[in-house]
C-alpha positions, 0 to 999 in steps of 0.5 A: 630797290634799286637805284640808278641800277644798283641794289639799295641794302634793305638795312640802308633803306630800313635806317633811312625810313626810321630816321625820317620818320624820327625827324619828321616827328622832331619837326612836329614837336617844334612845331605842334607843341609837343609838350602840349601834345604829351601832357594830352596823351599823358591825360588820356581817357583809357576806356576811349582808348580801350574802345579804339583797340576793340574797334581795330580789333574788330576790323582786323578780324574783319580784314581777314574774313574779307582776304578769305572771301577775295581768295576764295574767288581766286581759287584759295580756300582759307579756313576762318581761324587761319585767316585771321591768324595769318592777318595778325601775323601780317599786321605785326610784320607791316608795323615792325618793318618800314613800307607796311606792307611785307607782312602782305607780302608774306601772308602771300607767299604762304598761302601759294599752295593752292593756286599759285603765287600769282593767285594769292599775290592777287587775292592780297592786293585785292583785299587791301584794295577793298577797304581803300575804295570803301575808305577812300568813297567816305572821304570823297563824298564827306569832301564833296558834301561839306566843300559844296554845303554852306557852313560846317567845315571850311577848306581853306585853299592849301587843303582843298585843291590837294583834295580835290586832286586825289578825289579826280584821281581815285575817281579816275583809276578805274576809268584808266584801267577799264580803257586799259583793257583796250590796249593792244598787245601785252599790255591790253591782255594783262589790263583785261585780265587783271580788270576780270580777275578783280571783278570777278573776286570783288563784284560778282554777283555771289560776293559783292553784297558780302565784299560791301558789307565788310568793307563798310565795317572796317572803314566804320572800325579804324574811323571810329578808332581814331575818332575815340583816340582823339576823343581820349585827348580831349577833342570831340569830332562830328561825323562830317570831320571823321569822314573828310578828315580822317581818311586823309590822315589815314592815307599818308600811312599807304606813302612807305617814307617811314615805318608804319606811316609814323611821322607822316600821319601825325603831320597830317593830324597836326596841319588838318586838325584845325580845320575842325577847330582844334590845335595841332598839338591835339591832333598829333597827340591824337594820332600818336594815340592811335598809332599806339593803340594799333600796336597793342592791337597786333600784339596777338600776332606775336603768338604766332611769330614763335611757331610755324602756321598750318598751311592753308591747304591743311586749315581749309581740310580742317575746317571745311565742315564748318558752316558757311558766313558772311565770308564763306565762298 
């Protein structure tokens, strides 16, 4: 990363992001009744936490299959087992380093052999985008339903205004990209190429139903996992609250200010849980429980750090005779 034309050492950036995460957690400890949150965590119900780990594990597998499907449309053949192992490995790296994207960059680099780095990078980016689109649409629909319908979830102005801006910005993005394809010169050609490849990988007739099913599945899993963590610390969220509030909490993890969203996610949960009639401390506890459950979920990826993963081409040949299923090409 560069600032004012000067390269920022990675260790310095990492140190700053860790410091921000620690600082935010310290502020939340005081502002959101940290001792009460710790008490809730200490008495958390293990069956609900185990259910959260199970949901996040299923999300990982479905995400890996979605990556395999997306990559296949861009000329990259991935075996099911290879895709799952690579996804676990990427998640371990993402959880260990600031920004949460280094692991994804790694799987793009390792999959570049068949179609080049650009295609492998697009496959990773499109797969992540498909998941974010599904999560965004769930949030947008729930926000509009709860904001316009009388009763139920009450949105104060401080929360409704930024969420409304987020919804409008998200809905405008595809319109902006489509419009960019009509621009003259290199920018228009690049936008048109990106638009075509995005449509090919996510919306072509032979993959759209599977993309929709896989993305709905990953979204349901991650929302259920957070709801299970909330239940574990004594908070029961109804469906509208899960759909409207949890995606906003999870979207804060995309902001690369801390390590894997720690601090930002907890701050959002502490701020938003009172809208569901719960305390800020319970939001803090639920978010920490979710973060810990996710760490447990990605632990199998550590096994792949100690050995070299087979190239995608080798894996593809090894699994070429497998009958194709949901995530087949």
